[in-house]
N, C-alpha and C positions, 0 to 999 in steps of 0.2 A: 405246548398245549394251547389250544385256541380258547380265548376268553369269550364266553357268550355275551350277547347283547341283552341285558336284563334292565329295562328302563327304570323300574322302581328302585333297584339297588343303586344305580348310578345317579339317580335324582337325589337320593339321600346323600350320596357321596359328595356331589358338588356342593350341595347346600352346607353340609357340615364343614367342608374344607374352606369354602369361601367365607363362611361366617367366622371361622377362626382368624381370618385376616382383618376383620372389621372391628370397629369400636362397639361397645354395648349398644349405643343408640343406633348405629348402622345395622347391627345384627338383627335388631327387632324388625327391620324392614326386609330381611333377606329371603323370606318365604317365596316371593315371586321368582327367585332364581331358578326354581324347579322347571319352569317352562323353557328355559334356555337349554337345559340338559336333555329335554325330550325332542329337540329338533331333529328332523330327518333330512340330511343334506340331499339335494337333487343333483347328483353328479353328472357332468357332461364334459365333453372334450374341451380343454381350455382354450385352444387357439388352433386354427388350421395350419399354422406354421410350426406347431409343436407336435411331438409324437402323440399318436392316438392314445397311448397308455397314460398320458398325463391328463388327469381329470380334475375339474374344478367345481366348486360349489360355493354358495354364499350362505352364511348363517348370521343371526342377530346376536348381539351382545349388549349389555347395558352400557350406556355412556358413562354413568356414574354408578358404581357398584353399591354405594350406600343407599341408592334409590333405584333398585332394579325394576320397579314398576313404572319408572319414568321413561325418558327418551332412550332410544336404542340407536346403534350404528351398525353398519354392515361390515362383516369380516370375511374376506376372501380366503378360502383354503384350497389346497390341492393335494393330490395323492398319485402315487404309482404303486399299484398292488404287486408286490414281488414275493410275498411270503408263500411258503410251500405247506400245504396241509400236512399236519403231523409234525412239522418242524417250526411252525409259527410261534413266535414268542410274543409279538404285539406290534406296536407302531413305534416309529422313531420320527421325531419332529426336528426340523432344521431351521436355523436362522443364520443369514449370511453376514450380519453386521449392520452398522449404521451409526446412530439411529437414522432411519430413513431408507434402509436397504429393502428392496422388494424380494420376497422369498418364494413366489409361486412356482418358479422354475427349478427350485432346489431339488425336488424329488427326481426329476429327469437328469440333472447334473450328477447327483449322488449315485444314481443307478449305474452310471458309467464309471464311477470311481470306486465303488465298494466291491469287495470280493463276494463270490457266490455264497460262502459260508455265512456271511452276514445278511445278504439279501434274502436268503431262504427264510430267515427268521422274522423279517419285518415288512410291514407296509410302510412306504416312505411318505411322509406328510410335510407339506410346506404351507406357508401362509404369508400374506402381506400383513405386518403388524398394523394395529389401528392407526389411522392417519396416513398410511402409506399406500401408494399404488392404487389397487382396486378396493382397499378397505377404508371407505369414507375419507378420502385423502384431504389433508389440510393444504391450504395455500395462504400465503401472506400477500400475494400480488407483488412480489419483489421484482425489481428490474435486475438486469444482468449485473450492473454495478453494485446494487444492494446485496447481491448474493456473494460478492467477494468478501471472504471472511478473514483473510490474512492481512493484518494491518501492522506494519512496523511502527514502533514508537518514534516519533520525532516531535519536538516541541512545537514546530510550526504547523503540524497537521493534526495535533491531538484533538483540538476542538472539533475538527471535521469528523474525526473518528467517533467522538461522543455523539455528534448529530446523527451519524450513520446508525449507531447502536440504538439510540432512542427512536429513530424512524422505523427500524425493523420491528422493535417491540410494539410500537403503536399500530403499525400495519397488521401485525399478527393478531392483536386484540380486535381490531376493527373487522377483519375478515372472518374470524372464527367464533367470536362471541363466547357463549357459555360452553362451547365444546373444548376450548383451549386448555383449561385446567386438567382435563381428564385424558389427554394424550400423554401418558406417562409409562414408565417401565413397570411400575406396580400394577397398573391396570392391564398392560399387555400380558403380564404374567398371569393375571386372573383370566384373561381371554384364553391363554393356553390351557387352563384347567377346564374351561368350557369346551374347548376343542377335544380334550381328553374324554370328557363325559359324553359329548355328542357321538364320538367314535365308539363308545361302549367299552372303554378300557378302564381297568382299575388303576393302572399305573402308566406312566409315560416315560419313554426313553428319549434322549435328546442329544443333538450335536450342534453346538453354537459356536460361531466364529466371532472374535473381536467384540463389538458391542453385544453380540449374542451371548458371550460368556457372562456379562453382567446380568442380562435378562435371565439366563439360566440360573445364576446364583440367587437372584431375587425369587424366582420360582421355588428353588430349593429351600429358601428361608421361609416362604409363605406356606408351602405345601410339602414339607419334608416326607410325609407318609406316602406321597404320590410319586416319589422319585424311583426310577428303575435304573437303567444304565445311562449314565450322564457324562458327556464329554464336553469340555470347555477348551477351545483351541485359540490361543493367543489372547491372553486374558487382560481384562480391565481390573485395576485395583479398586475394590469397592470402597476403600477408605478415601479415595481421591475423586470420587464423582462430585461434580464434573469439572470444576475449574482446575483441580489438580491433575486431571487426565490430559487437559490441553497443555498445562505447564510441563507435564512429564515428557512431552515431545522435545522440549528444549533440554531438559535434564538428560534424557537418553541420547541425544544427538552428540553431546560433547565427547563421550568415550568413543562413539562411532567415528567422529571427526579425527580424533587422535589416532585411531587404528588406520583410518584412510591415509593420513600423512605418512605413516610408517610403510604401509603397503605401496603407496605411490613412489616413495623414495627408493624402494627396492626395485621398482620398474621404471627408473628414470630413463633408461635407454629407449623405452617405448613412448613415454609421455612427456619427457623433458620439462618437468615441473619442479625439479630439485632433487639432489641426490642424498639429502638428509631430511628427516621429518621437519626440522626447523625451516629449511629452505622451502619445502612444499607449503608449509603453513604461511610463510611470508608471501609466496607467489599468489596464494589464494586471496589473502587480505589486500594485497596490492591490486589484484583484479577487482575486488569489491570497491575499493576506493576509486579506481579508475572509472568503473561503471557509474558510480554516483556522480562523478564529474561530467562524464560523457557517456550516456547509455550505449550499450553494445548491441549492434544489429545481429540478431540471431534468427536466421531464416525469415526475415521480415518483421520480427518483433524487436522493439527497442527495450532492452532490459537494463534496469538500474541495479545497483548493488543490493538493494532491498529485494528486488525481484529474484535475483540470483540466490540470495540466502534462503528465501522461501522455497524456491524450486529445487534446490540441491539438498535441503534438509533430509528428506527421506533417501536420497541417492547415496548419502555418505554411509548408509548401512550396507551398501553393495559397492565395495571399493573400486572394482573395475569399471562399473558404470559411471561412478562419480569422476574417476580420473579421465575417462573419455570426454565427459561433459566439460570439465574444467579445461582440458587441453583444447577443445574446439572453441570454447569461449575466448581463451587467450589468443588463439589464431585469429578469430573474428575481430578481436580488439586491435590486433596488429595489422589488420587488413590483409591477412593471408587466407588462402583457400582452406576450407575445412573438409572434413570427411563427408559433409552433407548431413550429419546427424545433429539436428537441433536439440536444444535442451528440453523442449516439450514437443516431441514428435506428433505428427497429425493423428496417429492412432491412439494417442493418450490424451487427447484434448477433451477430457471430461466425459468420455464414453461411459455410460452406466454399466455396472457389472452385469445386470440382468437386462438384456435387450428383448427378451421374449414377449413382453407386453408393453413395448415402447409406445408412448403416446396416450396411455391410459390415464396418466396422472398429470396434474398441472405442472408447468415447466419448472416451478420453484419448489416442487413437493419435497425433494430430498433435503434442501437447505431449510425449508420451513419446518419439516419434521425434526431435523437435527436440533434447531433452537427450541422448538416446542418441548422436546423431551429433556434436553440438558438444562434448560431453564426451569422446567416444571417439576423435575424430579427432586430438587433440593433448594433450600433457601440459602445455602452457603455461598452466596455470591455477594461481594461488596456492593453497597448501594451508592457509595460516594465515588464519583469519577476520579477524584484526586488520589484515591487509594490505588486505582489502576495505573495512574501516572507514576506514582512512587514505585509500585511493584515492577513496572516495565523498565524503569531506569535501573533499579537494583538488578533485575534478572538479565538485562542486556550486558551488564558488567560481569555477571556470574556465568552466564551461558551465552557467549558472544554470537554464535551462529543463529540462534532462534529465540533467545530469552525474551526479547521485547515483544515479539509476535505472540508468544505463549501467555504473557501476562497483561497484554493491552486490553482495553475495554471491549465488552461484548454486549449484545442485546439483553443478556440476563441481568445487567445492572438496572434495567428499567422494567423488568417482568413483574407481573402480579405475584403475590405470595402463593407458593404451592398449596394445593388442596390437601396434601398429606405430607407427613414427615418423610425424609429419605429413609430407605430401607437399610437397617444395620445388618450386614451380612456377617454372621458369626455362628457357625453350627458345625456339627459333626457328621453331616451327611456324606456318605461315600461317593466321591466323584473322581473322574480322571481329568487332570489338566495337562495341556500340551503346550510347549513353549520353545520357540527358536531363541538362540542367544542374541542374534542381531535382527531384531524386529523393530521397525521404525514407528509403527502406529501404537503398538502395545509393547514398549521396551521391557527387557528382562525384569527390571525393578517392579514393573506393573504386574507381570505374571507371578512373581514371587509374592506380591501383596495378596493376590487372589488365593494362592496356595496357603498362605498363613490364615486367611479369613475362614477358609473351608478346612477345618481341622481334621476332618476325616478323609481328605483328598490325598491322592497320589499324583506326583508330577512326572511327566515324560519330558525331559529337558534335552534339546538338541544342541549340543556343544558345537559352536561354529556355524550353526544353521542361520541362514540369511532369508529375509523376506517375511511378509506378513501372512500367516497361515501356514500350518505345518501339514495337516492331513492331506493326502493326495492319492492318486490312483496307483502310485508306485508301491506295489505290495511287498517289495523286497526291502524297502526302507525301514530302518529300525523303529522309528516312531509309529509308522503305520502298522507294523506287526503288533506292537503293544496295544494300539487302539482297537484293531480288529479282533485281537484275542479277548479284550474286555467286552466288546460289543457282542461277540459270539458266545461267550461263556458267563458273563456277569461277574467274573472274578477280577478284582483289582489286583495290580501287582503287590507283592508283599512289602515292597519298599519303593521309594522313588527310583526312576530309571534314567540313566544318562546315556544318550545316543551321541554318536559323532557323525558328522557329515561324511558321506562316502566319497572316495576319490573320483567317482564318475560324475559327481555333480559339478556343474560349471560355476565359477565364482560369479556372484551377483544375480543368479537366476532363481527366481522364486519358484519353489517346488509345490506349494500348497494349492488347495481349491480356491482360497481367497486370493484375488489377483494382487500383484505387486502394487504398492501405493502409487497412485497416479497424481500428478500435480494438477488438481482441478479446484481452484479457489472457490468456485461456485458451490462445491459440495464437499464439506468436511466429512470425513468418515473414520470410524473406528472399525 
């Protein structure tokens, strides 16, 4: 059934729902929000390089929702109209992850991935979140070196790391002024409700990946009555935002590393790294020590042991890929010819997920947005640099592969106090979460945390699943069948669903829409 566009009804709707998320003092100023709901987007083709069906428009949203009569910022939205009259259910909004991921090309991507029975019911909607891409992008004027976010803890370099963190925070304040405190997940969720109202919809359906799961959970917390069919793929743990989510990379890597040593030992005839897990482990750490003494030449790059630990962290979740990398590094260290596969191939050197609108945002936009959101969402960041030192030392011992990276100092230690408290996600809204067992960016423990926080949720768990992002165009895959059934009927599974990786899937190959993690120190991503 098509929902008609009745402006007065949805004007009331947006005011009522947004007011509910504000304090009493803020709510008294909320009447000007009506004008944002009444906008009429001027749709036009997004880009000559993109399909004509992908249309874009720009709308205004308040910079600060507590003062909607004040400054505004531009929000870029997109759509592909695919619904069929008589079968139309509404719109579905997408977010690809981040913070800092551009989403304007998502409708075109998802049109190619979703089955007909889903496409017939929805118009597909994308957007660049505030501060990102074409939506009033933030920049901190960071150099390439300043965008390098992975810092191993070493006593001799810690003060240099502190200086880096302070410099990034100071540059971000200087470049963005009063805009900086309002580039947050809570405000992006409010922007989503403006998008809903502008499109003339009573409710919103949603598919969010990685960071997009947290954004979706915050929206569900702020606007539970606006939730329709809601899918969260590869979830953030709301209780860990945000320092805990960076630290969970280290926690999740250790079982993946142990699994890798077992798998590699079973394939010693191919990789020659050791015929027992203990020998494989020893080979790896000997290689790390060797690279720290004398950096290894990998395709023209000189890699220290710290470099290798950082670059291989995500690879350990895909044993075959990691074994190939370690084998080639060992050959390079021994002066032997390698297969030609470098640890960071040219096609993975920081290429953005969305190349559709390349060059539209400042060069440091993704990194700048990442820090702006993770520092601005929550005050739960230590302010004392020595706390980071102590934590890094502790976690390097506890999680040897990545613990010191995950707990070392960040710009958030020097960030201004957030404008609002962090959103406590704890509700009974019915949503579907989807999770691979071996996910490097949002490890299983993180996905389970989201499932617990959303008490009305059902989880589709892919046992043995590797890679970041589950949902894909493979309509035969168990997880995709479950997601598509929910999106097409609105009926959640009666209980949690466990899927197993099919035999036709190759080890180490990411199957989802979200690309396999790339080692790109300039752009941290969930």
